[in-house]
C-alpha positions as CSV (number, residue, x, y, z in Angstrom):
1,X,-57.5,-166.1,-28.2
2,X,-60.6,-168.4,-27.9
3,X,-62.8,-165.4,-27.7
4,X,-61.3,-164.0,-30.8
5,X,-62.1,-167.3,-32.6
6,X,-65.6,-167.3,-31.2
7,X,-66.2,-163.8,-32.6
8,X,-64.6,-164.7,-36.0
9,X,-66.6,-167.9,-36.6
10,X,-70.4,-168.3,-36.1
11,X,-71.6,-171.0,-33.7
12,X,-73.2,-172.9,-36.6
13,X,-69.7,-173.5,-38.0
14,X,-67.8,-173.8,-34.7
15,X,-70.0,-176.4,-33.0
16,X,-69.8,-179.1,-35.6
17,X,-66.2,-178.4,-36.6
18,X,-64.6,-178.0,-33.1
19,X,-67.1,-180.4,-31.5
20,X,-65.9,-183.2,-33.9
21,X,-62.3,-182.3,-33.4
22,X,-62.8,-182.3,-29.6
23,X,-64.3,-185.8,-29.7
24,X,-61.6,-187.2,-32.0
25,X,-58.5,-185.5,-30.6
26,X,-56.8,-187.6,-27.9
27,X,-56.5,-186.4,-24.3
28,X,-52.7,-185.8,-24.0
29,X,-51.9,-184.4,-20.6
30,X,-48.4,-185.9,-21.0
31,X,-47.7,-184.0,-24.2
32,X,-46.1,-180.6,-24.6
33,X,-48.6,-177.8,-24.1
34,X,-48.9,-176.9,-27.8
35,X,-50.2,-180.4,-28.5
36,X,-52.8,-180.5,-25.7
37,X,-55.7,-179.1,-27.7
38,X,-58.7,-181.4,-26.8
39,X,-60.1,-179.0,-24.2
40,X,-59.6,-176.0,-26.4
41,X,-61.4,-177.7,-29.3
42,X,-64.2,-178.7,-26.9
43,X,-64.4,-175.1,-25.6
44,X,-64.5,-173.6,-29.1
45,X,-67.6,-175.7,-29.8
46,X,-69.4,-173.9,-26.9
47,X,-70.4,-170.4,-25.9
48,X,-68.0,-168.5,-23.6
49,X,-70.0,-169.4,-20.5
50,X,-70.4,-173.1,-21.4
51,X,-66.7,-173.3,-22.2
52,X,-65.7,-171.8,-18.8
53,X,-67.8,-174.3,-16.9
54,X,-66.6,-177.2,-19.1
55,X,-62.9,-176.2,-18.4
56,X,-63.3,-175.9,-14.7
57,X,-65.7,-178.9,-14.2
58,X,-64.4,-182.1,-12.7
59,X,-67.6,-184.0,-13.7
60,X,-68.0,-183.5,-17.4
61,X,-71.2,-184.1,-19.4
62,X,-70.7,-187.8,-20.4
63,X,-69.8,-188.7,-16.9
64,X,-72.9,-186.8,-15.5
65,X,-75.1,-188.4,-18.2
66,X,-74.0,-191.9,-17.0
67,X,-74.1,-191.0,-13.2
68,X,-77.4,-189.2,-12.8
69,X,-80.7,-191.1,-12.8
70,X,-83.6,-190.1,-15.1
71,X,-85.6,-188.9,-12.1
72,X,-82.7,-186.6,-11.0
73,X,-82.4,-185.2,-14.5
74,X,-86.1,-184.5,-14.7
75,X,-86.3,-182.8,-11.3
76,X,-83.3,-180.6,-11.9
77,X,-84.1,-179.5,-15.4
78,X,-81.2,-181.5,-16.9
79,X,-83.0,-181.7,-20.3
80,X,-83.1,-177.9,-20.6
81,X,-79.5,-177.5,-21.5
82,X,-77.4,-178.8,-18.6
83,X,-76.2,-181.6,-20.7
84,X,-74.0,-179.4,-22.8
85,X,-72.2,-178.0,-19.9
């Protein structure tokens, strides 16, 4: 279903719309499945590949941003797009 949404809406619309919803929507692991939409919103704001890695990742972008030093980020090419994954 996510792929269907990705093909129906261009990235220029999906990224700001679903990115904002993903940031605002609460993480609700305790809620019934139909109300656990945070990860879905975050995934729809990304490409298929980015969404897959975001979903299976234990260490998400903001956590990596805070954890990794500037030197590590420079040496590993962090600034060339790794931040979005």
